[in-house]
N, CA, C and O of each residue as an XYZ file, in Angstrom:
236
protein
N     264.667   -123.940     82.209
C     263.294   -124.496     82.645
C     262.249   -123.425     82.782
O     262.486   -122.296     83.212
N     261.338   -123.764     82.475
C     259.954   -122.363     82.380
C     259.779   -122.723     84.068
O     260.146   -123.741     84.655
N     259.276   -121.844     84.466
C     258.875   -121.557     86.080
C     257.410   -121.138     85.818
O     257.036   -120.218     85.089
N     256.563   -122.082     86.632
C     254.937   -121.731     86.554
C     254.715   -121.547     87.993
O     255.121   -122.381     88.802
N     254.059   -120.445     88.357
C     253.514   -120.173     89.752
C     252.045   -119.531     89.788
O     251.575   -118.718     88.992
N     251.521   -120.029     90.766
C     250.290   -119.624     90.901
C     249.753   -119.608     92.541
O     250.391   -120.072     93.486
N     248.705   -119.093     92.596
C     248.085   -119.344     94.008
C     247.189   -120.233     94.389
O     246.135   -120.279     93.756
N     247.391   -121.078     95.432
C     246.449   -122.239     95.853
C     246.559   -122.377     97.162
O     247.494   -121.931     97.827
N     245.576   -123.022     97.604
C     245.331   -123.362     99.155
C     245.005   -124.994     99.324
O     244.616   -125.572     98.309
N     245.116   -125.594    100.286
C     244.835   -127.035    100.525
C     243.535   -126.888    101.108
O     243.305   -126.179    102.088
N     242.409   -127.797    100.283
C     241.120   -127.619    100.477
C     240.759   -128.314    102.075
O     241.470   -129.247    102.450
N     239.853   -127.911    102.801
C     239.357   -128.182    104.019
C     238.686   -129.588    103.888
O     237.555   -129.747    104.346
N     239.259   -130.469    103.361
C     238.796   -132.081    103.385
C     239.818   -132.912    103.763
O     241.006   -132.605    103.671
N     239.223   -134.396    104.363
C     240.320   -134.920    105.028
C     241.290   -135.403    103.885
O     242.479   -135.409    104.201
N     241.030   -135.742    102.821
C     241.757   -136.255    101.803
C     242.530   -135.290    100.918
O     242.774   -135.522     99.733
N     242.913   -134.151    101.592
C     243.926   -133.430    100.774
C     245.061   -133.531    100.895
O     245.776   -132.792    100.217
N     245.591   -134.383    101.709
C     247.046   -134.950    101.658
C     246.732   -136.470    102.075
O     246.138   -136.861    103.079
N     247.289   -137.214    101.035
C     247.083   -138.902    100.856
C     248.537   -139.461    100.937
O     249.340   -139.299    100.018
N     248.818   -140.102    102.045
C     250.088   -140.644    101.952
C     249.707   -142.143    101.444
O     248.702   -142.784    101.751
N     250.759   -142.527    100.597
C     250.538   -144.002     99.992
C     250.678   -144.964    101.095
O     251.614   -144.850    101.886
N     249.824   -145.888    101.198
C     249.727   -147.059    102.094
C     251.017   -147.885    102.225
O     251.202   -148.536    103.253
N     251.951   -147.884    101.190
C     253.137   -148.579    101.230
C     254.080   -147.735    101.601
O     255.228   -148.177    101.574
N     253.884   -146.399    102.016
C     255.116   -145.548    102.149
C     255.856   -144.987    101.126
O     256.797   -144.233    101.373
N     255.418   -145.373     99.640
C     255.957   -144.628     98.697
C     255.996   -143.451     98.056
O     256.673   -143.127     97.081
N     255.114   -142.753     98.762
C     254.768   -141.379     98.356
C     253.700   -140.854     99.034
O     253.181   -141.285    100.064
N     253.260   -139.393     98.046
C     251.810   -138.829     98.672
C     251.250   -138.496     97.547
O     251.736   -138.673     96.430
N     250.175   -137.986     97.811
C     249.350   -137.151     96.649
C     248.835   -135.889     97.490
O     248.638   -136.028     98.697
N     248.616   -134.667     96.863
C     248.398   -133.322     97.510
C     247.264   -132.927     96.324
O     247.347   -133.114     95.110
N     246.268   -132.366     97.042
C     245.295   -131.785     96.320
C     245.035   -130.387     96.715
O     244.932   -130.074     97.902
N     244.914   -129.446     95.643
C     244.916   -128.062     95.689
C     243.574   -127.327     95.420
O     242.855   -127.870     94.581
N     243.156   -126.282     95.942
C     241.968   -125.451     95.497
C     243.135   -124.543     94.772
O     244.291   -124.309     95.126
N     242.377   -124.119     93.610
C     243.026   -122.906     92.790
C     241.791   -122.090     92.371
O     240.745   -122.524     91.887
N     242.118   -120.848     92.649
C     240.942   -119.982     92.373
C     240.782   -119.928     90.710
O     241.662   -120.403     89.992
N     239.712   -119.376     90.225
C     239.689   -119.193     88.784
C     240.751   -118.318     88.145
O     241.334   -118.637     87.109
N     240.979   -117.152     88.844
C     242.074   -116.176     88.470
C     243.456   -116.607     88.025
O     244.208   -115.893     87.362
N     243.793   -118.115     88.540
C     245.068   -118.706     88.190
C     244.858   -119.619     87.358
O     245.854   -120.212     86.944
N     243.521   -120.024     86.850
C     243.593   -121.220     85.810
C     244.517   -121.169     84.548
O     244.891   -122.186     83.964
N     244.800   -120.095     84.236
C     245.632   -120.107     83.036
C     247.268   -120.689     83.074
O     247.952   -121.302     82.254
N     247.521   -120.161     84.472
C     248.801   -120.734     84.891
C     248.754   -122.244     84.874
O     249.482   -122.995     84.225
N     247.739   -122.571     85.727
C     247.144   -124.055     86.133
C     247.474   -124.851     84.742
O     248.192   -125.849     84.805
N     247.034   -124.482     83.687
C     246.684   -125.224     82.480
C     248.200   -125.285     81.866
O     248.370   -126.019     80.893
N     249.249   -124.590     82.360
C     250.711   -124.725     81.706
C     251.356   -125.964     82.295
O     252.426   -126.400     81.871
N     250.552   -126.613     83.458
C     251.117   -127.731     83.964
C     251.071   -128.755     83.288
O     251.765   -129.733     83.565
N     250.365   -128.726     82.423
C     250.122   -129.872     81.184
C     251.222   -130.275     80.585
O     251.410   -131.481     80.421
N     252.198   -129.271     80.127
C     253.708   -129.457     79.571
C     254.373   -130.397     80.551
O     255.119   -131.259     80.088
N     254.164   -130.317     81.976
C     254.982   -131.152     82.675
C     254.385   -132.345     83.053
O     254.654   -132.763     84.179
N     253.450   -133.133     82.179
C     252.869   -134.374     82.687
C     253.665   -135.408     82.261
O     253.867   -135.564     81.056
N     254.192   -136.206     83.167
C     255.132   -137.317     82.986
C     256.588   -136.896     82.987
O     257.497   -137.476     82.394
N     256.694   -135.688     83.815
C     258.150   -135.279     84.167
C     258.234   -134.709     85.680
O     257.276   -134.319     86.347
N     259.273   -134.738     85.982
C     259.378   -134.573     87.374
C     259.725   -132.943     87.670
O     260.520   -132.399     86.904
N     259.244   -132.312     88.566
C     259.486   -130.779     88.723
C     259.498   -130.676     90.246
O     259.083   -131.570     90.983
N     260.018   -129.488     90.668
C     260.214   -129.037     91.883
C     259.371   -128.322     92.392
O     258.986   -127.373     91.710
N     258.865   -128.486     93.566
C     257.527   -127.801     93.892
C     258.216   -127.059     95.388
O     258.884   -127.672     96.220
N     257.888   -125.777     95.436
C     258.103   -124.809     96.438
C     256.639   -124.034     97.189
O     255.760   -123.370     96.639
N     256.762   -124.334     98.302
C     255.658   -123.806     98.984
C     255.953   -122.472     99.839
O     256.741   -122.488    100.785
N     255.312   -121.407     99.464
C     255.530   -120.043    100.387
C     254.247   -119.743    100.692
O     253.332   -119.814     99.871
N     254.102   -119.360    102.003
C     252.861   -118.828    102.504
C     252.721   -117.331    101.971
O     253.640   -116.512    101.942
N     251.444   -117.128    101.567
C     251.119   -115.401    101.063
C     249.912   -115.239    102.264
O     249.195   -116.090    102.789
N     250.002   -113.936    102.438
C     248.554   -113.180    103.227
C     247.466   -113.241    102.193
O     246.347   -112.794    102.446
């Protein structure tokens, strides 16, 4: 399986994390700098598929 890594942050907006009203899931929005755009575009190959997300804090 291909591994895609990029730097991102949660935007300072109330809707950065949305919980489904029926408790069936959530949606997360990320701010990603232009320097990471090429990696983010690779995510298109995952549309419609499940994948594992790992969050690791960086300085």
